[in-house]
C-alpha positions as CSV (number, residue, x, y, z in Angstrom):
1,M,-14.9,-17.8,24.9
2,V,-15.1,-20.0,22.0
3,L,-15.1,-17.5,19.5
4,A,-12.6,-15.9,21.1
5,G,-10.3,-18.5,20.9
6,L,-11.0,-19.1,17.7
7,C,-10.4,-15.5,16.6
8,F,-6.6,-15.5,18.5
9,A,-5.9,-19.1,16.6
10,T,-7.0,-17.4,13.4
11,A,-4.5,-14.3,14.1
12,F,-1.8,-16.9,15.3
13,F,-2.2,-18.5,11.6
14,F,-2.2,-15.3,9.2
15,K,0.9,-13.8,11.3
16,T,2.7,-17.4,11.2
17,A,1.9,-19.4,8.5
18,V,0.9,-16.8,5.7
19,P,3.3,-14.3,4.8
20,G,2.1,-10.8,3.7
21,Y,-1.1,-11.0,5.9
22,T,-0.1,-8.8,9.4
23,M,-2.9,-6.7,9.4
24,T,-5.5,-9.7,8.5
25,A,-3.6,-11.3,12.0
26,V,-4.0,-7.4,13.5
27,V,-8.0,-7.9,12.5
28,F,-8.9,-11.0,14.2
29,L,-6.6,-10.5,17.0
30,A,-8.7,-6.7,17.8
31,A,-11.3,-9.6,17.2
32,G,-11.2,-11.8,19.5
33,L,-10.1,-8.6,22.4
34,L,-13.1,-7.1,21.8
35,I,-15.0,-10.8,22.8
36,L,-13.4,-11.1,25.9
37,A,-14.1,-7.5,26.8
38,F,-17.4,-7.4,26.3
39,Y,-17.9,-11.4,28.1
40,A,-16.1,-9.7,30.8
41,L,-18.6,-7.2,30.8
42,G,-21.6,-9.8,30.7
43,L,-19.4,-11.5,34.3
44,L,-19.5,-7.3,35.6
45,A,-22.9,-7.1,35.1
46,Q,-23.7,-10.0,38.1
47,E,-22.2,-8.2,40.6
48,Q,-22.2,-4.5,39.9
49,E,-24.8,-3.6,37.0
50,K,-24.9,-0.4,36.2
51,R,-20.6,0.0,36.7
52,A,-20.6,-3.1,33.6
53,R,-23.7,-0.9,31.6
54,T,-21.4,2.2,31.5
55,L,-18.0,0.9,30.7
56,R,-20.6,-1.2,27.9
57,V,-22.1,2.2,26.6
58,I,-17.9,4.0,26.6
59,L,-16.9,1.2,24.9
60,I,-19.7,0.8,22.7
61,A,-19.1,4.7,21.8
62,V,-14.7,3.7,21.6
63,L,-15.7,1.2,19.0
64,A,-18.2,2.9,16.9
65,A,-15.9,6.8,16.3
66,G,-13.0,4.0,15.4
67,L,-15.1,2.8,13.0
68,M,-16.9,6.0,11.6
69,Y,-13.5,6.4,11.2
70,F,-11.6,3.8,9.4
71,A,-15.3,4.1,7.2
72,V,-13.9,7.2,6.4
73,V,-9.9,6.9,5.4
74,E,-11.5,3.3,3.4
75,W,-14.0,5.9,1.1
76,I,-10.4,8.6,0.1
77,V,-8.1,5.3,-0.6
78,I,-11.2,3.7,-2.9
79,K,-12.1,6.3,-4.4
80,N,-8.7,7.2,-5.2
81,S,-7.7,3.5,-6.2
82,V,-8.3,3.9,-10.1
83,S,-6.1,5.2,-13.2
84,D,-6.6,8.5,-13.6
85,E,-7.2,9.6,-17.2
86,G,-4.5,11.2,-19.9
87,S,-1.0,10.5,-21.2
88,A,2.0,11.2,-19.0
89,E,5.6,11.2,-20.2
90,Y,6.9,10.1,-17.3
91,I,5.8,7.5,-14.9
92,I,7.9,7.0,-11.5
93,V,7.2,3.2,-11.3
94,L,6.9,1.9,-7.4
95,G,8.8,-1.2,-5.8
96,A,8.0,-4.2,-3.8
97,G,9.6,-6.7,-2.7
98,V,11.7,-9.0,-4.6
99,D,12.2,-12.8,-3.7
100,G,16.4,-12.9,-4.3
101,T,15.8,-12.2,-7.7
102,V,12.0,-12.5,-8.8
103,P,10.1,-10.4,-8.2
104,S,7.4,-10.7,-5.2
105,V,3.2,-10.7,-6.0
106,S,3.0,-7.6,-5.3
107,L,6.0,-6.2,-7.6
108,R,4.6,-9.0,-10.3
109,D,1.0,-6.7,-10.0
110,R,3.2,-3.2,-10.9
111,L,5.8,-4.5,-13.7
112,E,2.5,-6.2,-15.4
113,A,0.6,-2.7,-15.1
114,A,3.6,-0.6,-16.6
115,L,4.5,-2.8,-19.4
116,E,0.5,-2.4,-20.4
117,Y,1.3,1.5,-20.3
118,L,4.4,2.1,-21.8
119,S,3.1,-0.7,-24.3
120,A,0.4,1.5,-25.0
121,N,2.2,4.9,-24.7
122,P,5.5,4.8,-26.7
123,D,7.1,7.9,-26.1
124,T,7.1,7.2,-22.3
125,V,9.7,7.0,-20.2
126,A,9.4,4.3,-17.1
127,V,11.9,5.4,-13.6
128,V,11.8,2.3,-11.5
129,S,12.5,3.3,-8.2
130,G,13.8,0.6,-5.1
131,G,16.7,0.1,-3.7
132,Q,18.3,-3.4,-2.0
133,G,16.5,-4.8,0.7
134,E,17.0,-7.8,3.2
135,Y,17.0,-11.4,1.4
136,E,16.6,-9.4,-1.6
137,D,19.5,-9.6,-4.0
138,I,19.4,-7.3,-6.3
139,T,18.1,-4.1,-6.3
140,E,14.1,-3.9,-6.9
141,A,14.6,-1.2,-10.0
142,E,17.5,-3.9,-11.4
143,C,15.3,-6.0,-10.8
144,M,11.9,-4.4,-12.9
145,F,14.3,-3.5,-15.8
146,R,15.6,-7.0,-16.2
147,W,11.9,-8.0,-16.2
148,L,10.6,-5.3,-18.3
149,T,13.3,-5.5,-21.0
150,D,13.5,-9.4,-21.0
151,R,9.4,-8.9,-22.6
152,G,9.9,-5.8,-24.7
153,I,10.3,-3.0,-23.9
154,E,13.7,-1.1,-24.5
155,P,15.9,-0.1,-22.2
156,R,16.5,3.4,-23.3
157,R,13.0,3.7,-22.3
158,I,13.6,3.1,-18.5
159,I,16.0,5.1,-16.3
160,R,16.9,2.8,-13.3
161,E,16.5,4.6,-9.2
162,D,18.9,2.1,-6.8
163,R,18.8,4.1,-3.4
164,A,14.9,4.3,-2.5
165,L,13.1,2.5,0.7
166,S,10.6,4.3,1.3
167,T,7.8,6.4,-1.3
168,S,9.0,9.3,0.0
169,Q,12.2,8.7,-1.2
170,N,10.8,6.3,-3.9
171,I,9.7,10.0,-5.5
172,A,12.5,12.6,-4.3
173,Y,15.3,10.4,-6.1
174,S,13.0,10.1,-9.2
175,L,11.9,13.5,-9.8
176,E,16.2,14.3,-9.4
177,L,16.4,11.4,-11.9
178,I,13.7,13.0,-14.4
179,S,14.9,16.9,-14.1
180,A,17.8,15.5,-15.8
181,D,16.3,13.7,-18.7
182,S,13.7,15.7,-19.2
183,R,14.1,18.9,-21.4
184,K,10.8,20.8,-19.9
185,D,10.6,21.8,-16.8
186,S,7.4,20.7,-16.1
187,P,7.1,17.2,-17.5
188,V,3.7,14.8,-17.3
189,I,4.9,13.2,-14.7
190,A,2.4,9.8,-13.3
191,V,3.1,7.7,-10.2
192,L,2.4,3.8,-10.7
193,T,1.8,1.6,-7.6
194,A,-0.5,-1.1,-6.1
195,E,-4.5,0.1,-6.4
196,Y,-4.5,0.7,-2.1
197,H,-1.7,2.3,-2.7
198,L,-2.4,5.2,-4.9
199,Y,-3.9,7.6,-3.0
200,R,-0.6,7.6,-0.9
201,A,1.3,8.1,-3.3
202,K,-0.3,10.9,-5.0
203,E,-0.3,13.1,-1.9
204,M,3.4,12.4,-1.5
205,A,4.4,13.5,-5.0
206,R,2.1,16.5,-4.6
207,R,4.4,17.5,-1.4
208,E,7.4,16.9,-3.3
209,G,6.3,19.5,-5.8
210,I,4.6,17.8,-8.2
211,S,1.2,20.0,-8.9
212,N,-0.6,17.7,-10.6
213,P,0.4,13.6,-11.0
214,L,-1.5,11.0,-12.7
215,G,-1.9,8.1,-11.0
216,I,-1.9,4.4,-12.4
217,A,-3.6,1.4,-10.4
218,A,-1.8,-2.0,-10.7
219,K,-4.5,-4.6,-9.5
220,T,-3.5,-6.7,-6.8
221,S,-5.0,-10.4,-8.5
222,I,-5.1,-12.3,-4.9
223,P,-8.5,-10.9,-3.4
224,L,-7.4,-12.2,0.1
225,L,-4.3,-10.3,0.0
226,K,-5.7,-7.1,-1.8
227,I,-8.3,-7.0,1.2
228,N,-5.6,-7.2,3.4
229,Y,-3.5,-4.5,2.4
230,F,-6.5,-2.2,1.9
231,I,-7.5,-2.8,5.4
232,R,-3.8,-1.9,6.4
233,E,-3.5,1.0,3.9
234,A,-6.1,3.2,5.9
235,F,-3.9,3.3,9.0
236,A,-0.8,3.8,6.8
237,V,-2.6,7.1,5.4
238,T,-3.1,8.2,8.7
239,A,0.5,8.4,10.0
240,M,1.2,10.3,6.7
241,W,-1.8,12.9,8.1
242,L,0.0,13.2,11.3
243,G,3.5,13.4,10.3
244,L,5.3,9.8,11.4
């Protein structure tokens, strides 16, 4: 009971006191509930041992199957969390949160990767993609444009896509702008996003018609936040596979 209580307290802390760690809170909540479930089965075994044993076997089997599935999805996500080789003519920089007019930690990580790539590839054009969300004073696209140009990237190399409110919209609307800007029918396009998000972003790019999208991984700078997002991504990938 003490251990379960500690799990619930930790879940409450991450949910209420630390922004952006909702999935970590969910993990601790689930751990607490599992501990309580096994504790309850122990109490039941004192009166109905056979029934408690059956329920315990079922619970363990379901838990093992869930963990195996989670491990497979995480392997796919991790395997695809590194940058691809090759030079892209266009990169789609996927947006993230903006604190007023300042990029959030996640967005700054992506911008650092975009700055590095654009500096190393002077002929590449970036499409910075993201609309304006709640608590954001400007669009994510405008925030990224200002950040990159302030650090020396020429404005002519940046196209602002300021309507998108989801990853699929990021890619679809960016492709419209690339088609209007490019002189080629099929330019080489890369998607730049956080490493944990790269598999899903590239899969969505394929669904939008990019036959062989490159991926550029932006490293998440806070280790605990990276773990939180890698866990969350398993559920996001599952939702994508299910078409949700």
